N, C-alpha and C positions, 0 to 999 in steps of 0.2 A: 290302891293299885289300878283301879279302873281309870282314874284320872290320868295317871302317867302313861297307861297304855293308849289312851285316846290321843294324847299329845304326840306320842311316837308315831302312831299311824298317820296322823295329819302331816307330820314333817316328812314322812316317806312319800306320801302322795304329791307333796309340793315339789320335792326333788325330782320325781319321775316326770311330772308335767313340764318342768323347766328344761329337763334334758331332751324331751321330745320336741319341744318348740325350737330349741337350739339346732337340732339336727335338720329340721325342715328349713329353717332360715339359711343354713349353710348350703343345702342342696339347691335352693332357688336363687341364691345370690349371683349377680352377673359377674362378679369378680371379687378379688380381695379388697377389703376396705383399707386404704393406705393409712399407716400410722403417722403420727406427727413427725414431720421432718423428711418423710419419703417423697420423692418427686412423683407427680401424677402422670402415669403413662397411659396413652390411649390404647384401646384393645387392638391386638394384631389383626390385620386384614389379609387374607390369602388372595393372591393375584392369580388369574388364569395364565397358563403358559401360552405365549404367543405362537401362532402358526402362520407361515407364509405359504400360500398356495400359488403354484406356477401353472397357468393355463396351458393346455395342450397345444393351443394355437392362439395367435394374437386376437384379443377381443375386438380390436379395431383394425381392419385390413385397409391397406392403401388402395384407394379407388384407381389411382394411376397404374399400379402394378397389375390389377385385375384387368384393366382395359388393354394394357400392353400385351397380355397373353392371348388376346383374341386374334382370330384369323382376319385377314383383310385382302381384298382384291381390288384391281384397278387397271388403269391404262398406262402405257409407256409411250412417250414421244421421243423419237430418236433423231439425232442430227449427226451427220458424218460427211466425209468427202464424197460419199456416194449419193448424198442428198438427204431427203426427208423420209422418215419411216415411222411406223406405229407398231404397237404391241400390247400385250396383256400380261398381267402377272397375278400370282396368288402367293400370299405370304403368311407364314405361321410363326408367331413369336412364342418362344419357349420360356424366356426369362428377360430380365432387363438388359442383358448384354448380348443375346444371341438369338438369331432367327434364321429360318430357311425359306427360300422363295423359289418359285418356278416361273420362268419368263419365256414368252413366245413372241418373237419379233418378226416384222415383215419390212424388208428394205431392198432397194435396188442395189446393183453392183455394176461397177464400170471402171475403166481406166481413168486416171486423173487427167489425161490429155484429151478426153473426148469433148468436142465442141461441135455444135451444129453450124457448120460454115458452108456446106454445099446446098445450093438452091435447086430444088426439083420442080421444074415447070409443070410436070404432069400432075403432081399432087398439090402444087402451089404451097410448098412447105420447105423448110430447111432440114437437112439431114446431116448425120455424122459421117464423114468420109471413111470408107472401108469398114464400116460397122456391119457385122454379120449376125450378131445375137443380142437380144435384150436379156439381161441376166437379173434374177431375183434370188434373194436368200431369206431363209426362214430359220433363224437359230432358236433352238429349244434348249434352255439352260437351267440346270438345277444349281442353285448357288447358296453359299453360307455367308452370312453377314455378321460381323462382330463390331459392336459399338466400342469406341475408344474416346479417351479424354472427357468422360462424363462429368468428372469433378471439377474440370477447368472451365468449361463453357456453360452457357445457360441451358435451361430445359428446352427452349425453343430451337436450339441448334445442337444436334446430336450427330457428330461425325461417325463414320463407320468404314471398315475395310470389307471387301467382298471378293470371293473366289467362286467361279462357276465353271461348269463343264457340261457337255451334252452334244447331241447330234445337230447338224445343220443341214437343212434341205435346200438344195440349189436347183433352180429351174432356168432353162434356156429356151427362148422362143425366137423364131426367125425374124430378123429385122426387116426383111424385104416384104413381109406380109403386113396387112392391116393389123392394128394393135390387138383387137379382140379375136380376130380370126386366127392370129398366130398362136393362141393358146391351144388350139386343136392340134398343133404340131410340136408341142412342148416336149422337151427332154428333161428328165429329173435325175438328180444325183444326191447321194447322202454322204456327208463327211463329218468326222468328229472334230469338235473344237473346244476351246476353253477361253476364259477371260479372267482378268484381274482388274479390280477397280477400287476407287475411293470416292466417297460421297458424304452427304449429310442429310438427315431427316430434318424437315422444316415444319414448324408449328407445334402447338401443344399436343402431346400424345393422346390426350382425352378427346380431341376434336378432329384431328386430321392425321394422315399418314402419307404426306407428300415428301418427295425426296428428289434431290438432284445429284447426279454422279457422273464420273468420267470413267469409262471402261476401255481397256485395250483387249480386243479379240484376236485370237490366233486360230485361224481356220484354214489349214493347208489343203489344197485340192489334190495334190499328188500328181505324179507323172509330168507331163508337159503343160499342165494347166488347162484352162478353158478359155476359148477366145470370145471376147466381146468385139474387139477390132481385129481384123485379119493381121496375122503375124505379130500380134502383141497379146499373148495369152495372160490370163490372171492365174497366178500360182497360189496366192494367199487371199482369201476372201475376208480376212479380218481387217483390223485397223482401229483407229481411235474413234470412239463414239461418245457423244454427250447424251445422257439419258435423263429425262424428266418423268418422274413417276407421280401419278395422281391416284391416291387410294380412296376407296369407299368402304366404310365399315358396314 
């Protein structure tokens, strides 16, 4: 009996040890061992879900756009039937299509028929017949400028339309007095005026803000007008002007 009991105990221990080893091998195995005839499949790999982040503002801003939004000031050179004039302007650009500017000009005013044909032997100079006043005008205009045809023309040629309005100061000095002395007897007037124009900016916007434009001013004086030449009063101090703007950033 003792012999058979020992054999039974040894067989039980062997079965227990084999079961324990099998369980450990099953837990630590990387995957099932394919049987004969089954295709070998690679282990599945989980992919991260892709996310697309949209920045709150462009990572790269256009240098040209930032430059265009800057303020700029400069000088105006005016040409008209009244002669030569100068002025100043300040411009603020709000976006690529729109800006506002403030212009102040200084120009003479006269009739188109005024010519120095009379010789004065006392002053040894020629004078305008029947002239009684030297006239000057100072238009102060607030204008809006809108760029057009940007997609058609090049970056160096940017046409625009403009509308402006504001007061115009008019000064009259006696013609029979010496030029500088006459300012002590000047008479001033204020009239409201407006203009419409078309022009183009010239040059690269990063480097310059020059422009050339054609403007038509409407500045009615009212009443019977103001005489430059006797019996030939000026009733409208407006007209066609060619304006050359030279800006400095």
